[in-house]
All heavy atoms as an XYZ file, in Angstrom:
719
protein
N     -20.172    -88.739     -1.020
C     -21.417    -88.157     -0.582
C     -22.514    -88.650     -1.519
O     -22.363    -88.646     -2.724
C     -21.322    -86.624     -0.612
C     -22.577    -85.959     -0.183
S     -22.669    -84.162     -0.249
C     -21.047    -83.569     -0.380
N     -23.617    -89.064     -0.956
C     -24.741    -89.523     -1.769
C     -25.317    -88.347     -2.552
O     -25.240    -87.194     -2.121
C     -25.809    -90.136     -0.873
N     -25.884    -88.671     -3.714
C     -26.405    -87.606     -4.569
C     -27.544    -86.839     -3.912
O     -27.687    -85.635     -4.116
C     -26.856    -88.180     -5.907
C     -25.680    -88.514     -6.793
O     -24.617    -87.934     -6.656
N     -25.864    -89.473     -7.686
N     -28.373    -87.519     -3.118
C     -29.471    -86.810     -2.457
C     -28.924    -85.802     -1.438
O     -29.449    -84.706     -1.302
C     -30.404    -87.795     -1.773
O     -29.710    -88.480     -0.750
N     -27.877    -86.193     -0.742
C     -27.270    -85.263      0.216
C     -26.552    -84.133     -0.498
O     -26.527    -83.004      0.000
C     -26.312    -86.004      1.144
C     -26.961    -86.970      2.127
C     -25.904    -87.684      2.946
C     -27.935    -86.252      3.020
N     -25.996    -84.416     -1.646
C     -25.328    -83.365     -2.412
C     -26.320    -82.264     -2.781
O     -26.021    -81.078     -2.660
C     -24.681    -83.950     -3.665
C     -24.007    -82.913     -4.536
C     -23.354    -83.567     -5.747
N     -22.955    -82.621     -6.740
C     -21.859    -81.871     -6.686
N     -21.051    -81.981     -5.657
N     -21.576    -81.010     -7.643
N     -27.493    -82.656     -3.203
C     -28.529    -81.685     -3.540
C     -28.951    -80.863     -2.335
O     -29.160    -79.652     -2.442
N     -29.063    -81.518     -1.188
C     -29.427    -80.797      0.034
C     -28.345    -79.793      0.424
O     -28.644    -78.684      0.849
C     -29.651    -81.770      1.184
C     -30.926    -82.568      1.072
C     -31.155    -83.447      2.273
O     -31.000    -82.937      3.403
O     -31.471    -84.623      2.078
N     -27.092    -80.217      0.286
C     -25.981    -79.325      0.632
C     -25.956    -78.124     -0.300
O     -25.781    -76.982      0.149
C     -24.640    -80.089      0.605
C     -23.466    -79.137      0.719
C     -24.594    -81.129      1.709
N     -26.136    -78.356     -1.586
C     -26.145    -77.244     -2.538
C     -27.309    -76.291     -2.268
O     -27.150    -75.067     -2.334
C     -26.208    -77.767     -3.972
C     -24.933    -78.424     -4.489
C     -25.170    -79.045     -5.857
C     -23.799    -77.428     -4.551
N     -28.465    -76.863     -1.956
C     -29.629    -76.034     -1.651
C     -29.386    -75.207     -0.388
O     -29.736    -74.020     -0.334
C     -30.866    -76.918     -1.489
C     -32.134    -76.129     -1.492
O     -32.196    -75.031     -2.033
N     -33.162    -76.686     -0.882
N     -28.774    -75.816      0.601
C     -28.434    -75.106      1.840
C     -27.465    -73.962      1.547
O     -27.645    -72.843      2.037
C     -27.816    -76.070      2.846
C     -27.346    -75.483      4.159
C     -28.534    -74.965      4.968
C     -26.574    -76.519      4.951
N     -26.452    -74.228      0.736
C     -25.474    -73.199      0.384
C     -26.151    -72.033     -0.330
O     -25.900    -70.869     -0.018
C     -24.372    -73.801     -0.488
C     -23.234    -72.861     -0.758
C     -22.248    -72.646      0.187
C     -23.143    -72.168     -1.959
C     -21.187    -71.787     -0.046
C     -22.097    -71.297     -2.210
C     -21.130    -71.107     -1.252
O     -20.095    -70.251     -1.482
N     -27.033    -72.338     -1.271
C     -27.731    -71.285     -2.013
C     -28.610    -70.449     -1.088
O     -28.645    -69.216     -1.192
C     -28.583    -71.891     -3.122
C     -27.791    -72.416     -4.285
C     -28.705    -73.038     -5.318
C     -27.938    -73.708     -6.418
N     -28.841    -74.343     -7.404
N     -29.315    -71.117     -0.182
C     -30.181    -70.384      0.746
C     -29.372    -69.481      1.663
O     -29.748    -68.332      1.900
C     -31.012    -71.362      1.586
C     -32.101    -72.023      0.775
O     -32.504    -71.525     -0.267
N     -32.563    -73.167      1.246
N     -28.271    -70.004      2.174
C     -27.426    -69.190      3.050
C     -26.806    -68.020      2.284
O     -26.709    -66.910      2.806
C     -26.337    -70.051      3.690
C     -26.807    -70.943      4.828
C     -25.748    -71.966      5.180
C     -27.159    -70.101      6.039
N     -26.394    -68.273      1.073
C     -25.818    -67.209      0.256
C     -26.845    -66.107     -0.001
O     -26.525    -64.910      0.075
C     -25.316    -67.797     -1.065
C     -24.346    -66.990     -1.879
C     -23.096    -66.687     -1.075
C     -23.967    -67.736     -3.140
N     -28.072    -66.504     -0.235
C     -29.146    -65.535     -0.456
C     -29.406    -64.717      0.815
O     -29.549    -63.489      0.761
C     -30.421    -66.259     -0.898
C     -31.597    -65.346     -1.087
C     -31.706    -64.557     -2.234
C     -32.605    -65.249     -0.139
C     -32.782    -63.702     -2.408
C     -33.677    -64.406     -0.299
C     -33.757    -63.637     -1.441
O     -34.818    -62.785     -1.612
N     -29.466    -65.393      1.954
C     -29.731    -64.696      3.210
C     -28.568    -63.807      3.625
O     -28.761    -62.824      4.333
C     -30.017    -65.700      4.325
C     -31.374    -66.375      4.269
C     -31.466    -67.459      5.323
C     -32.476    -65.355      4.461
N     -27.368    -64.127      3.186
C     -26.194    -63.364      3.562
C     -26.115    -61.990      2.932
O     -25.288    -61.165      3.327
N     -26.981    -61.715      1.971
C     -26.934    -60.406      1.308
C     -27.209    -59.266      2.267
O     -26.706    -58.166      2.092
C     -27.959    -60.348      0.171
C     -27.666    -61.286     -0.959
C     -28.672    -61.189     -2.064
N     -30.021    -61.270     -1.510
C     -31.099    -60.759     -2.073
N     -31.010    -60.140     -3.209
N     -32.277    -60.874     -1.510
N     -28.024    -59.515      3.307
C     -28.395    -58.454      4.246
C     -27.645    -58.567      5.568
O     -28.040    -57.944      6.548
C     -29.897    -58.528      4.521
C     -30.748    -58.260      3.310
C     -32.224    -58.336      3.653
O     -32.579    -58.019      4.803
O     -33.003    -58.708      2.780
N     -26.576    -59.330      5.614
C     -25.852    -59.539      6.866
C     -25.280    -58.213      7.362
O     -24.768    -57.419      6.570
C     -24.729    -60.559      6.652
C     -24.152    -61.101      7.926
C     -24.901    -61.935      8.736
C     -22.869    -60.767      8.336
C     -24.388    -62.429      9.915
C     -22.347    -61.265      9.508
C     -23.119    -62.096     10.289
O     -22.610    -62.579     11.466
N     -25.379    -57.948      8.659
C     -24.935    -56.635      9.180
C     -23.468    -56.289      8.898
O     -23.147    -55.123      8.708
C     -25.169    -56.762     10.689
C     -26.236    -57.792     10.817
C     -26.034    -58.743      9.683
N     -22.591    -57.259      8.868
C     -21.174    -56.964      8.607
C     -20.849    -56.918      7.115
O     -19.713    -56.694      6.746
C     -20.280    -58.000      9.283
C     -20.248    -57.875     10.774
C     -19.191    -58.766     11.365
C     -19.092    -58.587     12.850
N     -18.027    -59.398     13.431
N     -21.838    -57.149      6.286
C     -21.647    -57.055      4.854
C     -21.728    -58.409      4.165
O     -21.409    -59.448      4.749
N     -22.137    -58.370      2.918
C     -22.307    -59.600      2.152
C     -20.968    -60.280      1.855
O     -20.877    -61.512      1.871
C     -23.040    -59.296      0.843
N     -19.931    -59.495      1.611
C     -18.620    -60.088      1.317
C     -18.064    -60.831      2.521
O     -17.512    -61.915      2.379
C     -17.628    -59.017      0.872
C     -17.974    -58.450     -0.491
O     -18.594    -59.184     -1.288
O     -17.626    -57.293     -0.745
N     -18.216    -60.256      3.692
C     -17.774    -60.914      4.925
C     -18.503    -62.251      5.098
O     -17.889    -63.282      5.372
C     -18.043    -60.001      6.117
C     -17.800    -60.640      7.457
C     -16.517    -60.707      7.983
C     -18.845    -61.171      8.192
C     -16.284    -61.295      9.219
C     -18.628    -61.762      9.425
C     -17.344    -61.823      9.934
O     -17.122    -62.421     11.145
N     -19.830    -62.212      4.909
C     -20.626    -63.431      5.070
C     -20.249    -64.478      4.035
O     -20.121    -65.661      4.355
C     -22.118    -63.085      4.964
C     -23.011    -64.244      5.282
C     -23.344    -64.520      6.582
C     -23.509    -65.056      4.280
C     -24.168    -65.593      6.897
C     -24.321    -66.126      4.568
C     -24.656    -66.391      5.892
N     -20.059    -64.047      2.797
C     -19.722    -64.983      1.717
C     -18.388    -65.677      1.979
O     -18.261    -66.888      1.776
C     -19.677    -64.239      0.385
C     -19.592    -65.156     -0.815
C     -19.603    -64.409     -2.142
N     -20.694    -63.463     -2.240
C     -20.543    -62.143     -2.377
N     -19.351    -61.607     -2.437
N     -21.586    -61.348     -2.460
N     -17.399    -64.935      2.444
C     -16.092    -65.542      2.759
C     -16.209    -66.569      3.873
O     -15.652    -67.665      3.783
C     -15.092    -64.454      3.157
C     -14.528    -63.670      2.009
C     -13.332    -62.839      2.435
N     -13.595    -62.025      3.609
C     -14.018    -60.758      3.581
N     -14.230    -60.166      2.426
N     -14.222    -60.083      4.691
N     -16.932    -66.216      4.926
C     -17.093    -67.145      6.057
C     -17.890    -68.378      5.645
O     -17.582    -69.492      6.068
C     -17.796    -66.447      7.216
C     -17.102    -65.244      7.764
C     -16.192    -65.475      8.940
N     -16.625    -66.432      9.901
C     -17.076    -66.175     11.124
N     -17.165    -64.932     11.526
N     -17.414    -67.135     11.938
N     -18.917    -68.174      4.832
C     -19.736    -69.291      4.358
C     -18.907    -70.250      3.518
O     -18.934    -71.471      3.725
C     -20.926    -68.760      3.554
C     -21.860    -69.803      2.953
C     -22.565    -70.575      4.056
C     -22.871    -69.130      2.044
N     -18.146    -69.714      2.586
C     -17.318    -70.549      1.718
C     -16.272    -71.308      2.539
O     -16.051    -72.504      2.320
C     -16.638    -69.691      0.661
C     -15.856    -70.500     -0.343
C     -15.278    -69.619     -1.431
C     -14.501    -70.468     -2.422
N     -13.957    -69.660     -3.504
N     -15.663    -70.634      3.489
C     -14.648    -71.292      4.328
C     -15.253    -72.430      5.133
O     -14.645    -73.506      5.254
C     -14.005    -70.269      5.260
N     -16.450    -72.236      5.662
C     -17.061    -73.294      6.468
C     -17.471    -74.480      5.613
O     -17.355    -75.628      6.043
C     -18.256    -72.758      7.249
O     -19.276    -72.359      6.383
N     -17.915    -74.237      4.385
C     -18.271    -75.351      3.510
C     -17.014    -76.071      3.011
O     -17.006    -77.292      2.898
C     -19.123    -74.865      2.333
C     -20.594    -74.879      2.628
C     -21.171    -73.907      3.423
C     -21.407    -75.865      2.113
C     -22.518    -73.912      3.712
C     -22.767    -75.892      2.383
C     -23.316    -74.913      3.189
N     -15.964    -75.329      2.715
C     -14.729    -75.968      2.257
C     -14.073    -76.782      3.371
O     -13.422    -77.793      3.096
C     -13.752    -74.919      1.731
C     -14.105    -74.319      0.371
C     -13.093    -73.239      0.001
C     -14.168    -75.379     -0.707
N     -14.243    -76.355      4.605
C     -13.666    -77.075      5.737
C     -14.233    -78.491      5.834
O     -13.530    -79.420      6.218
C     -13.954    -76.312      7.027
C     -13.373    -76.950      8.266
C     -13.615    -76.103      9.485
C     -15.057    -76.250      9.904
N     -15.366    -75.604     11.184
N     -15.479    -78.667      5.430
C     -16.146    -79.961      5.540
C     -16.359    -80.644      4.195
O     -17.169    -81.562      4.091
C     -17.496    -79.784      6.242
C     -17.342    -79.297      7.648
O     -16.622    -79.895      8.430
N     -17.993    -78.195      7.970
N     -15.644    -80.222      3.166
C     -15.894    -80.760      1.833
C     -15.502    -82.227      1.684
O     -16.044    -82.928      0.839
C     -15.168    -79.937      0.771
C     -13.675    -80.141      0.743
C     -13.042    -79.371     -0.366
C     -11.558    -79.676     -0.395
N     -10.923    -79.074     -1.535
N     -14.588    -82.726      2.495
C     -14.138    -84.108      2.368
C     -14.916    -85.073      3.262
O     -14.549    -86.241      3.353
C     -12.646    -84.201      2.696
C     -11.801    -83.445      1.682
O     -12.198    -83.403      0.499
O     -10.766    -82.875      2.076
N     -15.967    -84.606      3.877
C     -16.763    -85.460      4.768
C     -17.512    -86.511      3.942
O     -18.160    -86.192      2.960
C     -17.756    -84.608      5.557
C     -18.475    -85.339      6.638
C     -17.547    -85.862      7.703
O     -16.727    -85.087      8.212
O     -17.648    -87.063      8.004
N     -17.402    -87.772      4.335
C     -18.026    -88.875      3.602
C     -19.153    -89.549      4.377
O     -20.001    -90.201      3.799
C     -16.981    -89.949      3.262
C     -15.835    -89.441      2.425
C     -16.259    -89.114      1.029
C     -15.042    -88.741      0.195
N     -15.359    -87.848     -0.880
N     -19.147    -89.412      5.696
C     -20.135    -90.079      6.535
C     -21.501    -89.420      6.373
O     -21.653    -88.232      6.687
C     -19.681    -90.020      7.993
C     -20.634    -90.729      8.922
O     -21.329    -91.654      8.464
O     -20.680    -90.354     10.109
N     -22.522    -90.156      5.906
C     -23.845    -89.547      5.695
C     -24.471    -88.987      6.969
O     -25.146    -87.957      6.924
C     -24.691    -90.698      5.152
C     -23.724    -91.684      4.621
C     -22.476    -91.531      5.421
N     -24.240    -89.647      8.098
C     -24.809    -89.145      9.349
C     -24.185    -87.808      9.745
O     -24.872    -86.899     10.188
C     -24.630    -90.172     10.470
C     -25.473    -91.407     10.291
C     -26.962    -91.086     10.201
O     -27.456    -90.253     10.999
O     -27.624    -91.642      9.314
N     -22.887    -87.690      9.579
C     -22.191    -86.437      9.885
C     -22.658    -85.329      8.938
O     -22.858    -84.182      9.362
C     -20.679    -86.652      9.767
C     -19.854    -85.425      9.999
C     -19.895    -84.967     11.433
C     -18.916    -83.807     11.597
N     -19.001    -83.180     12.882
N     -22.865    -85.680      7.680
C     -23.344    -84.699      6.697
C     -24.738    -84.221      7.082
O     -25.039    -83.030      7.009
C     -23.322    -85.293      5.276
C     -21.879    -85.563      4.856
C     -23.996    -84.357      4.288
C     -21.755    -86.347      3.576
N     -25.595    -85.138      7.534
C     -26.940    -84.749      7.958
C     -26.884    -83.827      9.172
O     -27.675    -82.888      9.278
C     -27.764    -85.996      8.268
C     -28.166    -86.758      7.025
C     -28.938    -88.005      7.363
C     -29.225    -88.811      6.108
N     -29.901    -90.073      6.421
N     -25.947    -84.073     10.080
C     -25.778    -83.189     11.237
C     -25.339    -81.796     10.802
O     -25.822    -80.785     11.323
C     -24.758    -83.767     12.214
C     -25.229    -84.969     12.971
C     -24.135    -85.549     13.856
O     -22.967    -85.150     13.759
N     -24.502    -86.493     14.702
N     -24.428    -81.758      9.835
C     -23.962    -80.463      9.336
C     -25.081    -79.713      8.618
O     -25.192    -78.487      8.728
C     -22.755    -80.659      8.416
C     -21.486    -81.149      9.100
C     -20.455    -81.579      8.060
C     -20.915    -80.088     10.013
N     -25.924    -80.433      7.888
C     -27.069    -79.812      7.213
C     -28.034    -79.250      8.252
O     -28.543    -78.132      8.101
C     -27.760    -80.813      6.274
C     -26.867    -81.115      5.067
C     -29.111    -80.288      5.804
C     -27.358    -82.241      4.191
N     -28.282    -80.014      9.303
C     -29.178    -79.542     10.370
C     -28.609    -78.284     11.023
O     -29.359    -77.352     11.345
C     -29.379    -80.644     11.404
N     -27.301    -78.252     11.201
C     -26.665    -77.062     11.777
C     -26.834    -75.862     10.845
O     -27.091    -74.739     11.289
C     -25.191    -77.341     12.019
C     -24.482    -76.262     12.751
C     -23.078    -76.669     13.067
N     -22.409    -75.649     13.837
C     -21.149    -75.706     14.158
N     -20.421    -76.744     13.818
N     -20.596    -74.738     14.843
N     -26.705    -76.094      9.546
C     -26.899    -75.024      8.577
C     -28.326    -74.512      8.570
O     -28.569    -73.304      8.443
N     -29.298    -75.411      8.725
C     -30.692    -74.991      8.781
C     -30.958    -74.184     10.047
O     -31.763    -73.246     10.034
C     -31.608    -76.207      8.694
C     -31.583    -76.828      7.308
C     -32.293    -78.164      7.226
O     -32.701    -78.700      8.294
O     -32.425    -78.674      6.115
N     -30.277    -74.522     11.127
C     -30.382    -73.733     12.355
C     -29.839    -72.322     12.121
O     -30.431    -71.340     12.567
C     -29.627    -74.423     13.497
C     -29.585    -73.619     14.755
C     -30.696    -73.535     15.571
C     -28.434    -72.934     15.115
C     -30.666    -72.793     16.738
C     -28.388    -72.186     16.279
C     -29.509    -72.111     17.089
N     -28.741    -72.225     11.406
C     -28.161    -70.912     11.095
C     -29.135    -70.094     10.253
O     -29.274    -68.874     10.459
C     -26.797    -71.071     10.383
C     -26.298    -69.749      9.835
C     -25.780    -71.677     11.334
N     -29.830    -70.741      9.333
C     -30.832    -70.041      8.524
C     -31.916    -69.454      9.426
O     -32.302    -68.285      9.275
C     -31.448    -70.990      7.470
C     -30.447    -71.249      6.354
C     -32.740    -70.418      6.894
C     -30.905    -72.260      5.329
N     -32.403    -70.246     10.363
C     -33.435    -69.741     11.283
C     -32.924    -68.577     12.119
O     -33.648    -67.611     12.360
C     -33.919    -70.870     12.189
C     -34.730    -71.915     11.456
C     -35.136    -73.035     12.377
C     -35.832    -74.126     11.598
N     -36.140    -75.283     12.449
N     -31.690    -68.663     12.563
C     -31.109    -67.578     13.353
C     -30.962    -66.304     12.521
O     -31.217    -65.204     13.017
C     -29.752    -67.997     13.914
C     -29.835    -69.040     14.996
C     -30.489    -68.516     16.262
O     -30.150    -67.411     16.700
O     -31.348    -69.234     16.800
N     -30.548    -66.441     11.274
C     -30.423    -65.269     10.403
C     -31.778    -64.621     10.156
O     -31.906    -63.390     10.173
C     -29.777    -65.654      9.074
C     -28.282    -65.867      9.083
C     -27.827    -66.440      7.738
C     -27.557    -64.572      9.359
N     -32.786    -65.451      9.913
C     -34.123    -64.911      9.690
C     -34.613    -64.176     10.929
O     -35.227    -63.116     10.820
C     -35.085    -66.036      9.307
C     -34.846    -66.569      7.920
C     -35.674    -67.797      7.598
O     -36.196    -68.447      8.541
O     -35.786    -68.126      6.412
N     -34.341    -64.719     12.104
C     -34.737    -64.046     13.340
C     -33.987    -62.725     13.500
O     -34.574    -61.717     13.925
C     -34.471    -64.961     14.534
N     -32.704    -62.722     13.173
C     -31.908    -61.502     13.253
C     -32.473    -60.426     12.345
O     -32.631    -59.265     12.754
C     -30.456    -61.797     12.866
C     -29.522    -60.604     12.745
C     -29.176    -60.066     14.119
C     -28.264    -61.003     12.001
N     -32.815    -60.791     11.115
C     -33.346    -59.813     10.170
C     -34.725    -59.313     10.606
O     -35.036    -58.134     10.482
C     -33.420    -60.402      8.770
C     -32.080    -60.777      8.194
C     -31.968    -61.742      7.207
C     -30.902    -60.190      8.635
C     -30.741    -62.091      6.673
C     -29.677    -60.535      8.113
C     -29.607    -61.488      7.126
O     -28.390    -61.830      6.609
N     -35.550    -60.222     11.104
C     -36.877    -59.830     11.561
C     -36.770    -58.860     12.724
O     -37.474    -57.850     12.775
C     -37.684    -61.061     11.962
C     -39.061    -60.740     12.433
C     -40.057    -60.408     11.532
C     -39.376    -60.746     13.781
C     -41.334    -60.102     11.955
C     -40.644    -60.436     14.224
C     -41.641    -60.109     13.313
N     -35.880    -59.160     13.660
C     -35.691    -58.286     14.816
C     -35.186    -56.910     14.393
O     -35.633    -55.886     14.914
C     -34.724    -58.924     15.805
C     -34.496    -58.191     17.110
C     -35.805    -58.052     17.882
C     -33.464    -58.916     17.951
N     -34.280    -56.884     13.436
C     -33.755    -55.609     12.961
C     -34.861    -54.773     12.315
O     -34.976    -53.568     12.557
C     -32.619    -55.851     11.972
C     -31.941    -54.566     11.539
C     -30.737    -54.821     10.702
N     -31.129    -55.455      9.446
C     -30.285    -55.827      8.520
N     -29.006    -55.669      8.683
N     -30.707    -56.383      7.413
N     -35.710    -55.407     11.508
C     -36.818    -54.683     10.876
C     -37.830    -54.222     11.910
O     -38.365    -53.114     11.822
C     -37.478    -55.572      9.829
C     -36.609    -55.775      8.614
C     -37.257    -56.703      7.611
C     -36.305    -56.971      6.458
N     -36.862    -57.919      5.497
N     -38.096    -55.061     12.905
C     -39.019    -54.689     13.970
C     -38.500    -53.476     14.736
O     -39.255    -52.555     15.035
C     -39.219    -55.875     14.920
C     -39.970    -55.522     16.171
C     -41.340    -55.340     16.142
C     -39.299    -55.352     17.377
C     -42.038    -55.007     17.288
C     -39.985    -55.020     18.526
C     -41.356    -54.846     18.475
O     -42.031    -54.504     19.608
N     -37.233    -53.472     15.063
C     -36.655    -52.340     15.794
C     -36.728    -51.059     14.974
O     -36.989    -49.980     15.507
C     -35.213    -52.635     16.182
C     -35.092    -53.602     17.311
C     -33.656    -53.868     17.647
N     -33.546    -54.780     18.772
C     -32.442    -55.385     19.132
N     -31.324    -55.187     18.452
N     -32.425    -56.204     20.146
N     -36.481    -51.165     13.681
C     -36.547    -49.979     12.826
C     -37.968    -49.431     12.783
O     -38.177    -48.210     12.888
C     -36.067    -50.325     11.419
N     -38.955    -50.309     12.650
C     -40.342    -49.854     12.644
C     -40.730    -49.266     13.989
O     -41.443    -48.252     14.057
C     -41.280    -51.006     12.294
C     -41.286    -51.429     10.833
C     -42.101    -52.691     10.659
C     -41.817    -50.326      9.958
N     -40.297    -49.873     15.052
C     -40.617    -49.380     16.392
C     -40.041    -47.989     16.589
O     -40.701    -47.103     17.162
C     -40.083    -50.343     17.444
C     -40.501    -49.976     18.844
C     -40.007    -50.986     19.845
C     -40.358    -50.539     21.251
N     -39.786    -51.407     22.254
N     -38.825    -47.750     16.133
C     -38.203    -46.424     16.279
C     -38.943    -45.385     15.454
O     -39.032    -44.217     15.832
C     -36.752    -46.472     15.861
C     -35.866    -47.192     16.849
C     -34.422    -47.293     16.367
O     -34.113    -46.972     15.218
N     -33.556    -47.764     17.238
N     -39.476    -45.771     14.314
C     -40.185    -44.814     13.472
C     -41.526    -44.392     14.070
O     -41.916    -43.231     13.946
C     -40.449    -45.428     12.097
C     -39.263    -45.414     11.211
C     -39.635    -45.848      9.816
N     -38.435    -46.245      9.123
C     -38.340    -47.277      8.309
N     -39.385    -48.000      8.051
N     -37.203    -47.564      7.728
N     -42.237    -45.335     14.657
C     -43.609    -45.058     15.045
C     -43.824    -44.826     16.532
O     -44.872    -44.342     16.929
C     -44.522    -46.199     14.577
C     -44.598    -46.258     13.077
C     -43.952    -47.275     12.374
C     -45.272    -45.290     12.343
C     -44.006    -47.332     10.996
C     -45.312    -45.334     10.974
C     -44.703    -46.366     10.303
O     -44.750    -46.415      8.946
N     -42.867    -45.184     17.351
C     -43.046    -44.992     18.782
C     -41.877    -44.186     19.332
O     -40.731    -44.481     19.058
C     -43.103    -46.348     19.517
C     -44.253    -47.197     19.073
C     -44.046    -48.291     18.244
C     -45.544    -46.919     19.491
C     -45.090    -49.087     17.832
C     -46.603    -47.715     19.080
C     -46.374    -48.790     18.254
O     -47.419    -49.571     17.841
N     -42.212    -43.187     20.123
C     -41.148    -42.398     20.734
C     -40.858    -42.957     22.130
O     -41.707    -43.554     22.778
C     -41.550    -40.936     20.817
O     -42.686    -40.818     21.639
N     -39.654    -42.727     22.606
C     -39.250    -43.210     23.933
C     -39.501    -42.145     24.982
O     -38.594    -41.617     25.600
C     -37.772    -43.616     23.922
C     -37.508    -44.830     23.076
O     -38.457    -45.630     22.910
O     -36.380    -44.990     22.601
N     -40.765    -41.812     25.207
C     -41.110    -40.770     26.196
C     -41.189    -41.336     27.574
O     -41.546    -42.357     27.912
C     -42.435    -40.102     25.848
C     -42.289    -39.229     24.609
O     -41.163    -38.847     24.286
O     -43.327    -38.936     23.989
């Protein structure tokens, strides 16, 4: 793996690990799944395949952020608006 891609992969892992703290099923569940998915692809050498995997990880980051935003929005909506 090229050193530039290694840095991107590590940065992706750190970002996902940070976002996993608020995962609905728990941080430990998320951490185990995250580690397993990264270990599954640890022997990948093709730079194009690595870039595809990084793009997939960035998509997961966007999905997690949307999930958290939606959860916060629903909580605020329940607090301030009644279902009359």
